[in-house]
N, CA, C, O and the ligand as a Tripos MOL2 file, in Angstrom:
@<TRIPOS>MOLECULE
protein
  189   187    48     0     0
PROTEIN
NO_CHARGES

@<TRIPOS>ATOM
      1 N           0.8380   -1.1910    0.0000 N.3       1 MET1
      2 CA          0.0000    0.0000    0.0000 C.3       1 MET1
      3 C           0.8720    1.2400    0.0000 C.2       1 MET1
      4 O           2.0450    1.1750    0.3690 O.2       1 MET1
      5 N           0.3250    2.3440   -0.4010 N.am      2 ASP2
      6 CA          1.0620    3.5870   -0.4180 C.3       2 ASP2
      7 C           0.7100    4.4470    0.7830 C.2       2 ASP2
      8 O          -0.4080    4.3970    1.2950 O.2       2 ASP2
      9 N           1.6670    5.2260    1.2190 N.am      3 ALA3
     10 CA          1.4380    6.1710    2.2950 C.3       3 ALA3
     11 C           2.3270    7.3830    2.0570 C.2       3 ALA3
     12 O           3.3010    7.3220    1.3070 O.2       3 ALA3
     13 N           1.9800    8.4610    2.6980 N.am      4 TYR4
     14 CA          2.7510    9.6760    2.5240 C.3       4 TYR4
     15 C           4.0190    9.6310    3.3690 C.2       4 TYR4
     16 O           3.9590    9.4000    4.5760 O.2       4 TYR4
     17 N           5.1490    9.8490    2.7390 N.am      5 CYS5
     18 CA          6.4130    9.8950    3.4550 C.3       5 CYS5
     19 C           6.7870   11.3460    3.7320 C.2       5 CYS5
     20 O           6.8760   12.1620    2.8150 O.2       5 CYS5
     21 N           7.0050   11.6550    5.0040 N.am      6 VAL6
     22 CA          7.3020   13.0430    5.3710 C.3       6 VAL6
     23 C           8.7190   13.4310    4.9440 C.2       6 VAL6
     24 O           9.0200   14.6150    4.7940 O.2       6 VAL6
     25 N           9.5750   12.4540    4.7520 N.am      7 LYS7
     26 CA         10.9470   12.7430    4.3590 C.3       7 LYS7
     27 C          11.0650   12.9460    2.8490 C.2       7 LYS7
     28 O          11.7030   13.8880    2.3800 O.2       7 LYS7
     29 N          10.4350   12.0410    2.1020 N.am      8 CYS8
     30 CA         10.4170   12.1760    0.6440 C.3       8 CYS8
     31 C           9.4390   13.2650    0.1990 C.2       8 CYS8
     32 O           9.5150   13.7720   -0.9200 O.2       8 CYS8
     33 N           8.5380   13.6030    1.0870 N.am      9 ARG9
     34 CA          7.4970   14.5950    0.7890 C.3       9 ARG9
     35 C           6.6420   14.1720   -0.3940 C.2       9 ARG9
     36 O           6.2030   15.0100   -1.1810 O.2       9 ARG9
     37 N           6.4150   12.9080   -0.5160 N.am     10 GLN10
     38 CA          5.4870   12.4180   -1.5170 C.3      10 GLN10
     39 C           5.0390   11.0080   -1.1510 C.2      10 GLN10
     40 O           5.5720   10.3950   -0.2270 O.2      10 GLN10
     41 N           4.0750   10.5160   -1.8700 N.am     11 SER11
     42 CA          3.5370    9.2040   -1.5840 C.3      11 SER11
     43 C           4.5300    8.1290   -2.0140 C.2      11 SER11
     44 O           5.0380    8.1320   -3.1350 O.2      11 SER11
     45 N           4.7850    7.2200   -1.0930 N.am     12 ARG12
     46 CA          5.7200    6.1310   -1.3780 C.3      12 ARG12
     47 C           5.1010    4.7940   -1.0190 C.2      12 ARG12
     48 O           4.1690    4.7150   -0.2190 O.2      12 ARG12
     49 N           5.6260    3.7630   -1.6160 N.am     13 GLU13
     50 CA          5.1820    2.4280   -1.2490 C.3      13 GLU13
     51 C           5.7010    2.1030    0.1460 C.2      13 GLU13
     52 O           6.8510    2.3900    0.4760 O.2      13 GLU13
     53 N           4.8440    1.5050    0.9530 N.am     14 MET14
     54 CA          5.2140    1.1960    2.3270 C.3      14 MET14
     55 C           5.5870   -0.2800    2.4410 C.2      14 MET14
     56 O           4.8400   -1.1580    2.0080 O.2      14 MET14
     57 N           6.7360   -0.5350    3.0210 N.am     15 LYS15
     58 CA          7.1860   -1.9100    3.1890 C.3      15 LYS15
     59 C           7.1360   -2.2890    4.6710 C.2      15 LYS15
     60 O           6.9420   -1.4360    5.5370 O.2      15 LYS15
     61 N           7.3120   -3.5710    4.9400 N.am     16 ASN16
     62 CA          7.2650   -4.0670    6.3190 C.3      16 ASN16
     63 C           6.0080   -3.6050    7.0390 C.2      16 ASN16
     64 O           6.0420   -3.2210    8.2080 O.2      16 ASN16
     65 N           4.9090   -3.6520    6.3180 N.am     17 THR17
     66 CA          3.6620   -3.1730    6.9010 C.3      17 THR17
     67 C           3.2140   -4.0630    8.0540 C.2      17 THR17
     68 O           3.4090   -5.2780    8.0580 O.2      17 THR17
     69 N           2.6160   -3.4110    9.0100 N.am     18 GLU18
     70 CA          2.1390   -4.1110   10.2020 C.3      18 GLU18
     71 C           0.8030   -3.5000   10.5970 C.2      18 GLU18
     72 O           0.6850   -2.2840   10.7500 O.2      18 GLU18
     73 N          -0.1950   -4.3460   10.7600 N.am     19 LYS19
     74 CA         -1.5050   -3.8400   11.1530 C.3      19 LYS19
     75 C          -1.5280   -3.5550   12.6430 C.2      19 LYS19
     76 O          -1.0960   -4.3740   13.4540 O.2      19 LYS19
     77 N          -2.0220   -2.4190   12.9810 N.am     20 VAL20
     78 CA         -2.1220   -2.0330   14.3840 C.3      20 VAL20
     79 C          -3.5330   -1.5030   14.6320 C.2      20 VAL20
     80 O          -4.2700   -1.1920   13.6970 O.2      20 VAL20
     81 N          -3.8820   -1.4100   15.8860 N.am     21 THR21
     82 CA         -5.1810   -0.8680   16.2510 C.3      21 THR21
     83 C          -4.9760    0.3430   17.1530 C.2      21 THR21
     84 O          -4.2520    0.2810   18.1460 O.2      21 THR21
     85 N          -5.6180    1.4280   16.7930 N.am     22 LEU22
     86 CA         -5.4890    2.6500   17.5760 C.3      22 LEU22
     87 C          -6.2710    2.5380   18.8830 C.2      22 LEU22
     88 O          -7.0900    1.6380   19.0710 O.2      22 LEU22
     89 N          -5.9930    3.4700   19.7650 N.am     23 LYS23
     90 CA         -6.6620    3.4620   21.0660 C.3      23 LYS23
     91 C          -8.1710    3.5460   20.9310 C.2      23 LYS23
     92 O          -8.9120    3.0220   21.7630 O.2      23 LYS23
     93 N          -8.6200    4.2150   19.8670 N.am     24 ASN24
     94 CA        -10.0640    4.3490   19.6680 C.3      24 ASN24
     95 C         -10.6580    3.1570   18.9380 C.2      24 ASN24
     96 O         -11.8390    3.1650   18.5910 O.2      24 ASN24
     97 N          -9.8510    2.1360   18.7030 N.am     25 GLY25
     98 CA        -10.3530    0.9220   18.0860 C.3      25 GLY25
     99 C         -10.2750    0.8910   16.5810 C.2      25 GLY25
    100 O         -10.6070   -0.1190   15.9590 O.2      25 GLY25
    101 N          -9.8400    1.9890   15.9850 N.am     26 ARG26
    102 CA         -9.7600    2.0210   14.5240 C.3      26 ARG26
    103 C          -8.5080    1.2910   14.0440 C.2      26 ARG26
    104 O          -7.4680    1.3280   14.7020 O.2      26 ARG26
    105 N          -8.6120    0.6360   12.9100 N.am     27 PRO27
    106 CA         -7.4450   -0.0400   12.3480 C.3      27 PRO27
    107 C          -6.4860    0.9620   11.7060 C.2      27 PRO27
    108 O          -6.9070    1.9940   11.1830 O.2      27 PRO27
    109 N          -5.2150    0.6480   11.7530 N.am     28 ALA28
    110 CA         -4.2060    1.4820   11.1130 C.3      28 ALA28
    111 C          -3.0820    0.5830   10.6190 C.2      28 ALA28
    112 O          -3.0010   -0.5910   10.9810 O.2      28 ALA28
    113 N          -2.2370    1.1420    9.8050 N.am     29 THR29
    114 CA         -1.1190    0.3680    9.2700 C.3      29 THR29
    115 C           0.1830    1.1270    9.4980 C.2      29 THR29
    116 O           0.2690    2.3360    9.2850 O.2      29 THR29
    117 N           1.1720    0.3940    9.9290 N.am     30 ARG30
    118 CA          2.4680    0.9870   10.2200 C.3      30 ARG30
    119 C           3.4950    0.3120    9.3260 C.2      30 ARG30
    120 O           3.3850   -0.8810    9.0400 O.2      30 ARG30
    121 N           4.4870    1.0640    8.8870 N.am     31 GLY31
    122 CA          5.4920    0.4700    8.0210 C.3      31 GLY31
    123 C           6.6530    1.4130    7.7890 C.2      31 GLY31
    124 O           6.8500    2.3760    8.5300 O.2      31 GLY31
    125 N           7.4270    1.1190    6.7390 N.am     32 GLU32
    126 CA          8.5850    1.9400    6.4230 C.3      32 GLU32
    127 C           8.5540    2.3310    4.9530 C.2      32 GLU32
    128 O           8.0710    1.5770    4.1080 O.2      32 GLU32
    129 N           9.0660    3.4990    4.6650 N.am     33 CYS33
    130 CA          9.1740    3.9590    3.2860 C.3      33 CYS33
    131 C          10.1210    3.0360    2.5230 C.2      33 CYS33
    132 O          11.2140    2.7300    3.0000 O.2      33 CYS33
    133 N           9.7040    2.5970    1.3500 N.am     34 SER34
    134 CA         10.5250    1.6740    0.5680 C.3      34 SER34
    135 C          11.7570    2.3660   -0.0150 C.2      34 SER34
    136 O          12.6910    1.6990   -0.4630 O.2      34 SER34
    137 N          11.7630    3.6770   -0.0100 N.am     35 VAL35
    138 CA         12.8830    4.4270   -0.5880 C.3      35 VAL35
    139 C          13.8930    4.8520    0.4780 C.2      35 VAL35
    140 O          15.0910    4.6090    0.3300 O.2      35 VAL35
    141 N          13.4170    5.4830    1.5450 N.am     36 CYS36
    142 CA         14.3460    6.0410    2.5290 C.3      36 CYS36
    143 C          14.2830    5.3310    3.8810 C.2      36 CYS36
    144 O          15.1420    5.5580    4.7330 O.2      36 CYS36
    145 N          13.2920    4.4870    4.0880 N.am     37 GLY37
    146 CA         13.2180    3.7170    5.3210 C.3      37 GLY37
    147 C          12.5880    4.4310    6.4870 C.2      37 GLY37
    148 O          12.5520    3.9010    7.5970 O.2      37 GLY37
    149 N          12.0920    5.6270    6.2510 N.am     38 THR38
    150 CA         11.4400    6.3660    7.3150 C.3      38 THR38
    151 C          10.1570    5.6710    7.7620 C.2      38 THR38
    152 O           9.4120    5.1370    6.9410 O.2      38 THR38
    153 N           9.9130    5.6830    9.0420 N.am     39 LYS39
    154 CA          8.6780    5.1050    9.5650 C.3      39 LYS39
    155 C           7.4760    5.8370    8.9990 C.2      39 LYS39
    156 O           7.4400    7.0660    8.9330 O.2      39 LYS39
    157 N           6.4820    5.0360    8.5890 N.am     40 MET40
    158 CA          5.2670    5.6180    8.0550 C.3      40 MET40
    159 C           4.0840    5.1060    8.8400 C.2      40 MET40
    160 O           4.1430    4.0680    9.4990 O.2      40 MET40
    161 N           3.0080    5.8610    8.7500 N.am     41 PHE41
    162 CA          1.8180    5.4750    9.4740 C.3      41 PHE41
    163 C           0.6120    5.9070    8.6660 C.2      41 PHE41
    164 O           0.5700    7.0100    8.1200 O.2      41 PHE41
    165 N          -0.3480    5.0360    8.6000 N.am     42 ARG42
    166 CA         -1.5460    5.3810    7.8420 C.3      42 ARG42
    167 C          -2.7760    4.8290    8.5400 C.2      42 ARG42
    168 O          -2.7950    3.6850    8.9940 O.2      42 ARG42
    169 N          -3.7840    5.6530    8.6150 N.am     43 ILE43
    170 CA         -5.0440    5.2210    9.2090 C.3      43 ILE43
    171 C          -5.7530    4.2900    8.2560 C.2      43 ILE43
    172 O          -5.8070    4.5450    7.0520 O.2      43 ILE43
    173 N          -6.2950    3.2140    8.7860 N.am     44 GLY44
    174 CA         -7.0360    2.2750    7.9610 C.3      44 GLY44
    175 C          -6.2060    1.0420    7.6630 C.2      44 GLY44
    176 O          -4.9900    1.1320    7.4970 O.2      44 GLY44
    177 N          -6.8520   -0.0990    7.5950 N.am     45 SER45
    178 CA         -6.1330   -1.3410    7.3320 C.3      45 SER45
    179 C          -5.6300   -1.3730    5.8940 C.2      45 SER45
    180 O          -4.5880   -1.9620    5.6050 O.2      45 SER45
    181 N          -6.3740   -0.7380    4.9960 N.am     46 GLY46
    182 CA         -5.9350   -0.5730    3.6220 C.3      46 GLY46
    183 C          -5.6580   -1.8520    2.8820 C.2      46 GLY46
    184 O          -5.7720   -2.9530    3.4210 O.2      46 GLY46
    185 N          -5.2880   -1.6790    1.6270 N.am     47 THR47
    186 CA         -4.9070   -2.8270    0.8170 C.3      47 THR47
    187 C          -3.6960   -2.4590   -0.0070 C.2      47 THR47
    188 O          -3.1960   -3.2830   -0.7720 O.2      47 THR47
    189 ZN         10.6780    8.1880    2.0970 Zn       48 ZN48
@<TRIPOS>BOND
     1     1     2 1
     2     2     3 1
     3     3     4 2
     4     3     5 am
     5     5     6 1
     6     6     7 1
     7     7     8 2
     8     7     9 am
     9     9    10 1
    10    10    11 1
    11    11    12 2
    12    11    13 am
    13    13    14 1
    14    14    15 1
    15    15    16 2
    16    15    17 am
    17    17    18 1
    18    18    19 1
    19    19    20 2
    20    19    21 am
    21    21    22 1
    22    22    23 1
    23    23    24 2
    24    23    25 am
    25    25    26 1
    26    26    27 1
    27    27    28 2
    28    27    29 am
    29    29    30 1
    30    30    31 1
    31    31    32 2
    32    31    33 am
    33    33    34 1
    34    34    35 1
    35    35    36 2
    36    35    37 am
    37    37    38 1
    38    38    39 1
    39    39    40 2
    40    39    41 am
    41    41    42 1
    42    42    43 1
    43    43    44 2
    44    43    45 am
    45    45    46 1
    46    46    47 1
    47    47    48 2
    48    47    49 am
    49    49    50 1
    50    50    51 1
    51    51    52 2
    52    51    53 am
    53    53    54 1
    54    54    55 1
    55    55    56 2
    56    55    57 am
    57    57    58 1
    58    58    59 1
    59    59    60 2
    60    59    61 am
    61    61    62 1
    62    62    63 1
    63    63    64 2
    64    63    65 am
    65    65    66 1
    66    66    67 1
    67    67    68 2
    68    67    69 am
    69    69    70 1
    70    70    71 1
    71    71    72 2
    72    71    73 am
    73    73    74 1
    74    74    75 1
    75    75    76 2
    76    75    77 am
    77    77    78 1
    78    78    79 1
    79    79    80 2
    80    79    81 am
    81    81    82 1
    82    82    83 1
    83    83    84 2
    84    83    85 am
    85    85    86 1
    86    86    87 1
    87    87    88 2
    88    87    89 am
    89    89    90 1
    90    90    91 1
    91    91    92 2
    92    91    93 am
    93    93    94 1
    94    94    95 1
    95    95    96 2
    96    95    97 am
    97    97    98 1
    98    98    99 1
    99    99   100 2
   100    99   101 am
   101   101   102 1
   102   102   103 1
   103   103   104 2
   104   103   105 am
   105   105   106 1
   106   106   107 1
   107   107   108 2
   108   107   109 am
   109   109   110 1
   110   110   111 1
   111   111   112 2
   112   111   113 am
   113   113   114 1
   114   114   115 1
   115   115   116 2
   116   115   117 am
   117   117   118 1
   118   118   119 1
   119   119   120 2
   120   119   121 am
   121   121   122 1
   122   122   123 1
   123   123   124 2
   124   123   125 am
   125   125   126 1
   126   126   127 1
   127   127   128 2
   128   127   129 am
   129   129   130 1
   130   130   131 1
   131   131   132 2
   132   131   133 am
   133   133   134 1
   134   134   135 1
   135   135   136 2
   136   135   137 am
   137   137   138 1
   138   138   139 1
   139   139   140 2
   140   139   141 am
   141   141   142 1
   142   142   143 1
   143   143   144 2
   144   143   145 am
   145   145   146 1
   146   146   147 1
   147   147   148 2
   148   147   149 am
   149   149   150 1
   150   150   151 1
   151   151   152 2
   152   151   153 am
   153   153   154 1
   154   154   155 1
   155   155   156 2
   156   155   157 am
   157   157   158 1
   158   158   159 1
   159   159   160 2
   160   159   161 am
   161   161   162 1
   162   162   163 1
   163   163   164 2
   164   163   165 am
   165   165   166 1
   166   166   167 1
   167   167   168 2
   168   167   169 am
   169   169   170 1
   170   170   171 1
   171   171   172 2
   172   171   173 am
   173   173   174 1
   174   174   175 1
   175   175   176 2
   176   175   177 am
   177   177   178 1
   178   178   179 1
   179   179   180 2
   180   179   181 am
   181   181   182 1
   182   182   183 1
   183   183   184 2
   184   183   185 am
   185   185   186 1
   186   186   187 1
   187   187   188 2
@<TRIPOS>SUBSTRUCTURE
     1 MET1         2 RESIDUE 1 A MET
     2 ASP2         6 RESIDUE 1 A ASP
     3 ALA3        10 RESIDUE 1 A ALA
     4 TYR4        14 RESIDUE 1 A TYR
     5 CYS5        18 RESIDUE 1 A CYS
     6 VAL6        22 RESIDUE 1 A VAL
     7 LYS7        26 RESIDUE 1 A LYS
     8 CYS8        30 RESIDUE 1 A CYS
     9 ARG9        34 RESIDUE 1 A ARG
    10 GLN10       38 RESIDUE 1 A GLN
    11 SER11       42 RESIDUE 1 A SER
    12 ARG12       46 RESIDUE 1 A ARG
    13 GLU13       50 RESIDUE 1 A GLU
    14 MET14       54 RESIDUE 1 A MET
    15 LYS15       58 RESIDUE 1 A LYS
    16 ASN16       62 RESIDUE 1 A ASN
    17 THR17       66 RESIDUE 1 A THR
    18 GLU18       70 RESIDUE 1 A GLU
    19 LYS19       74 RESIDUE 1 A LYS
    20 VAL20       78 RESIDUE 1 A VAL
    21 THR21       82 RESIDUE 1 A THR
    22 LEU22       86 RESIDUE 1 A LEU
    23 LYS23       90 RESIDUE 1 A LYS
    24 ASN24       94 RESIDUE 1 A ASN
    25 GLY25       98 RESIDUE 1 A GLY
    26 ARG26      102 RESIDUE 1 A ARG
    27 PRO27      106 RESIDUE 1 A PRO
    28 ALA28      110 RESIDUE 1 A ALA
    29 THR29      114 RESIDUE 1 A THR
    30 ARG30      118 RESIDUE 1 A ARG
    31 GLY31      122 RESIDUE 1 A GLY
    32 GLU32      126 RESIDUE 1 A GLU
    33 CYS33      130 RESIDUE 1 A CYS
    34 SER34      134 RESIDUE 1 A SER
    35 VAL35      138 RESIDUE 1 A VAL
    36 CYS36      142 RESIDUE 1 A CYS
    37 GLY37      146 RESIDUE 1 A GLY
    38 THR38      150 RESIDUE 1 A THR
    39 LYS39      154 RESIDUE 1 A LYS
    40 MET40      158 RESIDUE 1 A MET
    41 PHE41      162 RESIDUE 1 A PHE
    42 ARG42      166 RESIDUE 1 A ARG
    43 ILE43      170 RESIDUE 1 A ILE
    44 GLY44      174 RESIDUE 1 A GLY
    45 SER45      178 RESIDUE 1 A SER
    46 GLY46      182 RESIDUE 1 A GLY
    47 THR47      186 RESIDUE 1 A THR
    48 ZN48       189 GROUP 0 **** ****
């Protein structure tokens, strides 16, 4: 899935994705930018 990378300042493919659940119960996805390795975070389980 793609997510916005704050370092690249553009949408990048996210690798090492991991599904997490927020405190409010909403699903989210955590991962790393495939280009620079910066931690990324996106709301929603996504595809
Ligand atoms: Zn990046």
